[in-house]
MIDO-200141 format. One record per residue: residue in one letter; x, y, z of N, C-alpha, C, O in turn. Coordinates in steps of 0.05 Angstrom, whole numbers. Example, Ala and Ser with C-alpha at 12.3 -4.5 7.8 and 13.67 -1.06 7.14 Angstrom:
BEGIN
r marti = A	n_east = 264	n_north = -114	n_up = 156	ca_east = 246	ca_north = -90	ca_up = 156	c_east = 264	c_north = -66	c_up = 156	o_east = 285	o_north = -66	o_up = 169 $
r marti = S	n_east = 257	n_north = -45	n_up = 142	ca_east = 273	ca_north = -21	ca_up = 143	c_east = 258	c_north = 1	c_up = 157	o_east = 268	o_north = 23	o_up = 161 $
REM end
This chain:
BEGIN
r marti = N	n_east = 6883	n_north = 1868	n_up = 3875	ca_east = 6870	ca_north = 1894	ca_up = 3877	c_east = 6876	c_north = 1912	c_up = 3856	o_east = 6859	o_north = 1923	o_up = 3842 $
r marti = M	n_east = 6906	n_north = 1915	n_up = 3851	ca_east = 6915	ca_north = 1934	ca_up = 3834	c_east = 6909	c_north = 1926	c_up = 3800	o_east = 6908	o_north = 1941	o_up = 3781 $
r marti = D	n_east = 6905	n_north = 1896	n_up = 3801	ca_east = 6899	ca_north = 1887	ca_up = 3775	c_east = 6876	c_north = 1898	c_up = 3764	o_east = 6875	o_north = 1902	o_up = 3739 $
r marti = F	n_east = 6859	n_north = 1903	n_up = 3778	ca_east = 6832	ca_north = 1913	ca_up = 3766	c_east = 6836	c_north = 1943	c_up = 3757	o_east = 6820	o_north = 1952	o_up = 3740 $
r marti = F	n_east = 6854	n_north = 1956	n_up = 3766	ca_east = 6860	ca_north = 1985	ca_up = 3758	c_east = 6879	c_north = 1985	c_up = 3731	o_east = 6877	o_north = 2002	o_up = 3714 $
r marti = T	n_east = 6896	n_north = 1965	n_up = 3729	ca_east = 6913	ca_north = 1967	ca_up = 3709	c_east = 6896	c_north = 1949	c_up = 3685	o_east = 6906	o_north = 1947	o_up = 3662 $
r marti = S	n_east = 6874	n_north = 1938	n_up = 3689	ca_east = 6859	ca_north = 1925	ca_up = 3663	c_east = 6838	c_north = 1947	c_up = 3654	o_east = 6822	o_north = 1939	o_up = 3636 $
r marti = I	n_east = 6836	n_north = 1968	n_up = 3661	ca_east = 6818	ca_north = 1987	ca_up = 3654	c_east = 6831	c_north = 1999	c_up = 3631	o_east = 6855	o_north = 2004	o_up = 3634 $
r marti = P	n_east = 6820	n_north = 2004	n_up = 3608	ca_east = 6834	ca_north = 2011	ca_up = 3584	c_east = 6831	c_north = 2044	c_up = 3585	o_east = 6812	o_north = 2056	o_up = 3594 $
r marti = T	n_east = 6855	n_north = 2053	n_up = 3574	ca_east = 6858	ca_north = 2084	ca_up = 3579	c_east = 6865	c_north = 2099	c_up = 3551	o_east = 6876	o_north = 2121	o_up = 3550 $
r marti = H	n_east = 6857	n_north = 2086	n_up = 3532	ca_east = 6866	ca_north = 2095	ca_up = 3504	c_east = 6841	c_north = 2101	c_up = 3489	o_east = 6820	o_north = 2089	o_up = 3493 $
r marti = I	n_east = 6845	n_north = 2119	n_up = 3472	ca_east = 6822	ca_north = 2124	ca_up = 3449	c_east = 6832	c_north = 2127	c_up = 3426	o_east = 6850	o_north = 2144	o_up = 3423 $
r marti = D	n_east = 6823	n_north = 2113	n_up = 3404	ca_east = 6838	ca_north = 2119	ca_up = 3379	c_east = 6829	c_north = 2147	c_up = 3366	o_east = 6812	o_north = 2162	o_up = 3376 $
r marti = Y	n_east = 6843	n_north = 2150	n_up = 3345	ca_east = 6840	ca_north = 2176	ca_up = 3330	c_east = 6809	c_north = 2180	c_up = 3319	o_east = 6796	o_north = 2202	o_up = 3323 $
r marti = V	n_east = 6799	n_north = 2162	n_up = 3309	ca_east = 6771	ca_north = 2164	ca_up = 3300	c_east = 6751	c_north = 2169	c_up = 3323	o_east = 6731	o_north = 2183	o_up = 3321 $
r marti = G	n_east = 6760	n_north = 2155	n_up = 3346	ca_east = 6745	ca_north = 2161	ca_up = 3371	c_east = 6748	c_north = 2191	c_up = 3382	o_east = 6729	o_north = 2205	o_up = 3387 $
r marti = Q	n_east = 6773	n_north = 2198	n_up = 3384	ca_east = 6779	ca_north = 2225	ca_up = 3390	c_east = 6759	c_north = 2246	c_up = 3373	o_east = 6747	o_north = 2265	o_up = 3383 $
r marti = A	n_east = 6759	n_north = 2239	n_up = 3348	ca_east = 6746	ca_north = 2259	ca_up = 3330	c_east = 6713	c_north = 2258	c_up = 3334	o_east = 6698	o_north = 2278	o_up = 3330 $
r marti = K	n_east = 6703	n_north = 2232	n_up = 3343	ca_east = 6673	ca_north = 2229	ca_up = 3349	c_east = 6674	c_north = 2244	c_up = 3376	o_east = 6657	o_north = 2262	o_up = 3377 $
r marti = A	n_east = 6691	n_north = 2241	n_up = 3398	ca_east = 6684	ca_north = 2255	ca_up = 3422	c_east = 6686	c_north = 2284	c_up = 3418	o_east = 6669	o_north = 2297	o_up = 3431 $
r marti = E	n_east = 6702	n_north = 2295	n_up = 3404	ca_east = 6706	ca_north = 2321	ca_up = 3401	c_east = 6678	c_north = 2334	c_up = 3387	o_east = 6667	o_north = 2354	o_up = 3396 $
r marti = K	n_east = 6669	n_north = 2319	n_up = 3366	ca_east = 6644	ca_north = 2331	ca_up = 3351	c_east = 6621	c_north = 2327	c_up = 3373	o_east = 6603	o_north = 2344	o_up = 3373 $
r marti = L	n_east = 6620	n_north = 2304	n_up = 3392	ca_east = 6598	ca_north = 2303	ca_up = 3410	c_east = 6601	c_north = 2324	c_up = 3429	o_east = 6580	o_north = 2336	o_up = 3435 $
r marti = Y	n_east = 6624	n_north = 2331	n_up = 3441	ca_east = 6629	ca_north = 2351	ca_up = 3460	c_east = 6623	c_north = 2375	c_up = 3453	o_east = 6612	o_north = 2390	o_up = 3469 $
r marti = R	n_east = 6629	n_north = 2384	n_up = 3425	ca_east = 6622	ca_north = 2412	ca_up = 3417	c_east = 6589	c_north = 2412	c_up = 3412	o_east = 6576	o_north = 2432	o_up = 3418 $
r marti = A	n_east = 6577	n_north = 2389	n_up = 3401	ca_east = 6550	ca_north = 2395	ca_up = 3397	c_east = 6535	c_north = 2397	c_up = 3421	o_east = 6514	o_north = 2410	o_up = 3421 $
r marti = I	n_east = 6543	n_north = 2385	n_up = 3444	ca_east = 6529	ca_north = 2383	ca_up = 3471	c_east = 6531	c_north = 2412	c_up = 3485	o_east = 6513	o_north = 2424	o_up = 3496 $
r marti = I	n_east = 6557	n_north = 2419	n_up = 3483	ca_east = 6559	ca_north = 2450	ca_up = 3493	c_east = 6547	c_north = 2470	c_up = 3477	o_east = 6537	o_north = 2489	o_up = 3489 $
r marti = T	n_east = 6547	n_north = 2467	n_up = 3449	ca_east = 6531	ca_north = 2487	ca_up = 3436	c_east = 6503	c_north = 2486	c_up = 3439	o_east = 6490	o_north = 2507	o_up = 3442 $
r marti = L	n_east = 6492	n_north = 2461	n_up = 3439	ca_east = 6460	ca_north = 2461	ca_up = 3447	c_east = 6455	c_north = 2468	c_up = 3473	o_east = 6433	o_north = 2478	o_up = 3477 $
r marti = F	n_east = 6473	n_north = 2465	n_up = 3496	ca_east = 6463	ca_north = 2474	ca_up = 3522	c_east = 6466	c_north = 2503	c_up = 3525	o_east = 6452	o_north = 2517	o_up = 3539 $
r marti = S	n_east = 6488	n_north = 2512	n_up = 3509	ca_east = 6491	ca_north = 2540	ca_up = 3511	c_east = 6467	c_north = 2557	c_up = 3499	o_east = 6456	o_north = 2575	o_up = 3511 $
r marti = I	n_east = 6460	n_north = 2549	n_up = 3476	ca_east = 6437	ca_north = 2563	ca_up = 3463	c_east = 6415	c_north = 2559	c_up = 3484	o_east = 6406	o_north = 2579	o_up = 3495 $
r marti = V	n_east = 6405	n_north = 2534	n_up = 3490	ca_east = 6381	ca_north = 2532	ca_up = 3505	c_east = 6385	c_north = 2549	c_up = 3532	o_east = 6367	o_north = 2563	o_up = 3541 $
r marti = G	n_east = 6407	n_north = 2547	n_up = 3543	ca_east = 6412	ca_north = 2564	ca_up = 3567	c_east = 6408	c_north = 2595	c_up = 3564	o_east = 6396	o_north = 2610	o_up = 3580 $
r marti = F	n_east = 6420	n_north = 2604	n_up = 3538	ca_east = 6415	ca_north = 2634	ca_up = 3534	c_east = 6388	c_north = 2640	c_up = 3528	o_east = 6381	o_north = 2663	o_up = 3531 $
r marti = I	n_east = 6371	n_north = 2622	n_up = 3518	ca_east = 6344	ca_north = 2629	ca_up = 3509	c_east = 6328	c_north = 2629	c_up = 3533	o_east = 6312	o_north = 2647	o_up = 3537 $
r marti = W	n_east = 6333	n_north = 2607	n_up = 3551	ca_east = 6315	ca_north = 2603	ca_up = 3579	c_east = 6326	c_north = 2627	c_up = 3598	o_east = 6310	o_north = 2638	o_up = 3614 $
r marti = G	n_east = 6351	n_north = 2634	n_up = 3596	ca_east = 6357	ca_north = 2653	ca_up = 3616	c_east = 6345	c_north = 2682	c_up = 3606	o_east = 6337	o_north = 2700	o_up = 3620 $
r marti = Y	n_east = 6345	n_north = 2682	n_up = 3577	ca_east = 6331	ca_north = 2710	ca_up = 3568	c_east = 6300	c_north = 2712	c_up = 3575	o_east = 6290	o_north = 2733	o_up = 3580 $
r marti = I	n_east = 6287	n_north = 2687	n_up = 3574	ca_east = 6261	ca_north = 2688	ca_up = 3577	c_east = 6251	c_north = 2694	c_up = 3610	o_east = 6233	o_north = 2709	o_up = 3616 $
r marti = V	n_east = 6266	n_north = 2680	n_up = 3627	ca_east = 6262	ca_north = 2684	ca_up = 3654	c_east = 6278	c_north = 2703	c_up = 3666	o_east = 6277	o_north = 2707	o_up = 3690 $
r marti = Q	n_east = 6295	n_north = 2717	n_up = 3651	ca_east = 6313	ca_north = 2742	ca_up = 3659	c_east = 6333	c_north = 2735	c_up = 3685	o_east = 6338	o_north = 2750	o_up = 3703 $
r marti = Q	n_east = 6341	n_north = 2711	n_up = 3682	ca_east = 6361	ca_north = 2703	ca_up = 3702	c_east = 6382	c_north = 2694	c_up = 3692	o_east = 6381	o_north = 2673	o_up = 3680 $
r marti = F	n_east = 6408	n_north = 2707	n_up = 3694	ca_east = 6431	ca_north = 2696	ca_up = 3683	c_east = 6443	c_north = 2669	c_up = 3701	o_east = 6459	o_north = 2653	o_up = 3691 $
r marti = S	n_east = 6435	n_north = 2670	n_up = 3722	ca_east = 6440	ca_north = 2643	ca_up = 3735	c_east = 6432	c_north = 2617	c_up = 3725	o_east = 6446	o_north = 2596	o_up = 3726 $
r marti = Q	n_east = 6403	n_north = 2620	n_up = 3711	ca_east = 6396	ca_north = 2597	ca_up = 3700	c_east = 6408	c_north = 2587	c_up = 3676	o_east = 6409	o_north = 2563	o_up = 3670 $
r marti = S	n_east = 6419	n_north = 2608	n_up = 3660	ca_east = 6436	ca_north = 2604	ca_up = 3638	c_east = 6461	c_north = 2588	c_up = 3643	o_east = 6470	o_north = 2571	o_up = 3627 $
r marti = V	n_east = 6473	n_north = 2596	n_up = 3669	ca_east = 6497	ca_north = 2585	ca_up = 3678	c_east = 6494	c_north = 2557	c_up = 3688	o_east = 6511	o_north = 2540	o_up = 3684 $
r marti = Y	n_east = 6469	n_north = 2552	n_up = 3704	ca_east = 6461	ca_north = 2523	ca_up = 3710	c_east = 6460	c_north = 2505	c_up = 3687	o_east = 6473	o_north = 2484	o_up = 3687 $
r marti = I	n_east = 6445	n_north = 2513	n_up = 3667	ca_east = 6440	ca_north = 2500	ca_up = 3640	c_east = 6468	c_north = 2489	c_up = 3626	o_east = 6475	o_north = 2466	o_up = 3619 $
r marti = L	n_east = 6483	n_north = 2513	n_up = 3624	ca_east = 6511	ca_north = 2506	ca_up = 3612	c_east = 6528	c_north = 2488	c_up = 3629	o_east = 6544	o_north = 2471	o_up = 3620 $
r marti = G	n_east = 6525	n_north = 2492	n_up = 3656	ca_east = 6539	ca_north = 2474	ca_up = 3675	c_east = 6532	c_north = 2445	c_up = 3670	o_east = 6550	o_north = 2428	o_up = 3669 $
r marti = A	n_east = 6504	n_north = 2439	n_up = 3666	ca_east = 6494	ca_north = 2413	ca_up = 3666	c_east = 6501	c_north = 2405	c_up = 3637	o_east = 6502	o_north = 2381	o_up = 3634 $
r marti = G	n_east = 6505	n_north = 2418	n_up = 3618	ca_east = 6515	ca_north = 2413	ca_up = 3591	c_east = 6546	c_north = 2400	c_up = 3594	o_east = 6554	o_north = 2379	o_up = 3585 $
r marti = F	n_east = 6559	n_north = 2417	n_up = 3609	ca_east = 6588	ca_north = 2409	ca_up = 3609	c_east = 6591	c_north = 2387	c_up = 3626	o_east = 6611	o_north = 2373	o_up = 3620 $
r marti = I	n_east = 6574	n_north = 2379	n_up = 3649	ca_east = 6579	ca_north = 2355	ca_up = 3662	c_east = 6572	c_north = 2332	c_up = 3647	o_east = 6585	o_north = 2311	o_up = 3647 $
r marti = L	n_east = 6548	n_north = 2335	n_up = 3631	ca_east = 6538	ca_north = 2312	ca_up = 3609	c_east = 6559	c_north = 2309	c_up = 3590	o_east = 6566	o_north = 2286	o_up = 3584 $
r marti = A	n_east = 6570	n_north = 2327	n_up = 3580	ca_east = 6593	ca_north = 2325	ca_up = 3558	c_east = 6614	c_north = 2310	c_up = 3569	o_east = 6623	o_north = 2291	o_up = 3557 $
r marti = A	n_east = 6623	n_north = 2318	n_up = 3593	ca_east = 6646	ca_north = 2304	ca_up = 3609	c_east = 6642	c_north = 2274	c_up = 3610	o_east = 6658	o_north = 2258	o_up = 3601 $
r marti = I	n_east = 6619	n_north = 2268	n_up = 3622	ca_east = 6610	ca_north = 2239	ca_up = 3626	c_east = 6613	c_north = 2228	c_up = 3598	o_east = 6627	o_north = 2208	o_up = 3595 $
r marti = L	n_east = 6603	n_north = 2237	n_up = 3581	ca_east = 6605	ca_north = 2225	ca_up = 3553	c_east = 6627	c_north = 2223	c_up = 3536	o_east = 6629	o_north = 2206	o_up = 3518 $
r marti = T	n_east = 6645	n_north = 2242	n_up = 3544	ca_east = 6670	ca_north = 2242	ca_up = 3523	c_east = 6695	c_north = 2238	c_up = 3536	o_east = 6715	o_north = 2231	o_up = 3523 $
r marti = L	n_east = 6695	n_north = 2242	n_up = 3566	ca_east = 6720	ca_north = 2239	ca_up = 3579	c_east = 6732	c_north = 2210	c_up = 3583	o_east = 6756	o_north = 2204	o_up = 3578 $
r marti = P	n_east = 6715	n_north = 2193	n_up = 3593	ca_east = 6722	ca_north = 2160	ca_up = 3594	c_east = 6730	c_north = 2153	c_up = 3569	o_east = 6720	o_north = 2164	o_up = 3549 $
r marti = P	n_east = 6748	n_north = 2135	n_up = 3567	ca_east = 6750	ca_north = 2119	ca_up = 3541	c_east = 6728	c_north = 2094	c_up = 3538	o_east = 6734	o_north = 2070	o_up = 3540 $
r marti = W	n_east = 6703	n_north = 2106	n_up = 3533	ca_east = 6682	ca_north = 2086	ca_up = 3527	c_east = 6689	c_north = 2067	c_up = 3502	o_east = 6705	o_north = 2075	o_up = 3485 $
r marti = P	n_east = 6678	n_north = 2043	n_up = 3500	ca_east = 6680	ca_north = 2031	ca_up = 3475	c_east = 6675	c_north = 2041	c_up = 3452	o_east = 6687	o_north = 2033	o_up = 3433 $
r marti = M	n_east = 6656	n_north = 2059	n_up = 3451	ca_east = 6652	ca_north = 2070	ca_up = 3424	c_east = 6673	c_north = 2089	c_up = 3415	o_east = 6671	o_north = 2103	o_up = 3395 $
r marti = Y	n_east = 6692	n_north = 2089	n_up = 3430	ca_east = 6716	ca_north = 2110	ca_up = 3422	c_east = 6740	c_north = 2093	c_up = 3417	o_east = 6762	o_north = 2103	o_up = 3412 $
r marti = R	n_east = 6737	n_north = 2065	n_up = 3420	ca_east = 6761	ca_north = 2044	ca_up = 3416	c_east = 6756	c_north = 2027	c_up = 3393	o_east = 6769	o_north = 2007	o_up = 3392 $
r marti = R	n_east = 6739	n_north = 2032	n_up = 3375	ca_east = 6734	ca_north = 2012	ca_up = 3355	c_east = 6753	c_north = 2012	c_up = 3326	o_east = 6749	o_north = 1997	o_up = 3307 $
r marti = N	n_east = 6771	n_north = 2031	n_up = 3329	ca_east = 6787	ca_north = 2029	ca_up = 3306	c_east = 6820	c_north = 2032	c_up = 3316	o_east = 6833	o_north = 2052	o_up = 3313 $
r marti = P	n_east = 6830	n_north = 2011	n_up = 3326	ca_east = 6853	ca_north = 2008	ca_up = 3342	c_east = 6876	c_north = 2011	c_up = 3316	o_east = 6873	o_north = 2003	o_up = 3293 $
r marti = L	n_east = 6896	n_north = 2023	n_up = 3328	ca_east = 6923	ca_north = 2027	ca_up = 3308	c_east = 6934	c_north = 1999	c_up = 3305	o_east = 6934	o_north = 1982	o_up = 3323 $
r marti = N	n_east = 6944	n_north = 1995	n_up = 3280	ca_east = 6961	ca_north = 1972	ca_up = 3276	c_east = 6991	c_north = 1983	c_up = 3277	o_east = 6999	o_north = 1999	o_up = 3260 $
r marti = W	n_east = 7005	n_north = 1975	n_up = 3297	ca_east = 7032	ca_north = 1988	ca_up = 3304	c_east = 7050	c_north = 1969	c_up = 3286	o_east = 7043	o_north = 1946	o_up = 3281 $
r marti = Q	n_east = 7072	n_north = 1980	n_up = 3276	ca_east = 7093	ca_north = 1965	ca_up = 3264	c_east = 7110	c_north = 1953	c_up = 3281	o_east = 7116	o_north = 1966	o_up = 3302 $
r marti = N	n_east = 7122	n_north = 1929	n_up = 3278	ca_east = 7141	ca_north = 1916	ca_up = 3293	c_east = 7167	c_north = 1933	c_up = 3296	o_east = 7176	o_north = 1943	o_up = 3275 $
r marti = P	n_east = 7179	n_north = 1937	n_up = 3318	ca_east = 7203	ca_north = 1950	ca_up = 3323	c_east = 7227	c_north = 1940	c_up = 3304	o_east = 7231	o_north = 1916	o_up = 3302 $
r marti = R	n_east = 7241	n_north = 1958	n_up = 3290	ca_east = 7263	ca_north = 1953	ca_up = 3276	c_east = 7285	c_north = 1946	c_up = 3294	o_east = 7287	o_north = 1957	o_up = 3315 $
r marti = N	n_east = 7305	n_north = 1924	n_up = 3284	ca_east = 7327	ca_north = 1916	ca_up = 3302	c_east = 7347	c_north = 1935	c_up = 3289	o_east = 7352	o_north = 1937	o_up = 3265 $
r marti = T	n_east = 7359	n_north = 1950	n_up = 3308	ca_east = 7376	ca_north = 1973	ca_up = 3297	c_east = 7406	c_north = 1961	c_up = 3301	o_east = 7425	o_north = 1973	o_up = 3291 $
r marti = E	n_east = 7411	n_north = 1939	n_up = 3313	ca_east = 7439	ca_north = 1928	ca_up = 3320	c_east = 7449	c_north = 1915	c_up = 3296	o_east = 7473	o_north = 1910	o_up = 3294 $
r marti = D	n_east = 7432	n_north = 1909	n_up = 3276	ca_east = 7442	ca_north = 1895	ca_up = 3250	c_east = 7454	c_north = 1913	c_up = 3229	o_east = 7471	o_north = 1904	o_up = 3213 $
r marti = K	n_east = 7444	n_north = 1941	n_up = 3230	ca_east = 7451	ca_north = 1961	ca_up = 3214	c_east = 7476	c_north = 1975	c_up = 3217	o_east = 7482	o_north = 1978	o_up = 3240 $
r marti = S	n_east = 7491	n_north = 1983	n_up = 3202	ca_east = 7515	ca_north = 1998	ca_up = 3204	c_east = 7506	c_north = 2026	c_up = 3202	o_east = 7487	o_north = 2033	o_up = 3187 $
r marti = T	n_east = 7522	n_north = 2046	n_up = 3220	ca_east = 7515	ca_north = 2074	ca_up = 3221	c_east = 7529	c_north = 2088	c_up = 3201	o_east = 7528	o_north = 2113	o_up = 3204 $
r marti = G	n_east = 7544	n_north = 2078	n_up = 3180	ca_east = 7562	ca_north = 2094	ca_up = 3163	c_east = 7552	c_north = 2102	c_up = 3137	o_east = 7566	o_north = 2115	o_up = 3122 $
REM end
């Protein structure tokens, strides 16, 4: 049962982080502009808040989970150095 949870990837590479941040900013900016314009047209601030909230939820769904599109450039880690062989003097 716990194997299912441990098999879920939890990392995003650096390129994926940049993509997620750009997507998040674009979604929030778009929804805030649309929300402001719509709220101004209907003269209801609550409509602006609802639209911005919908944008926030959409952005969170698209950017917070480690989707495969954010894990396409894995880091190549170096092997650990053996520190026992070296003298410290």
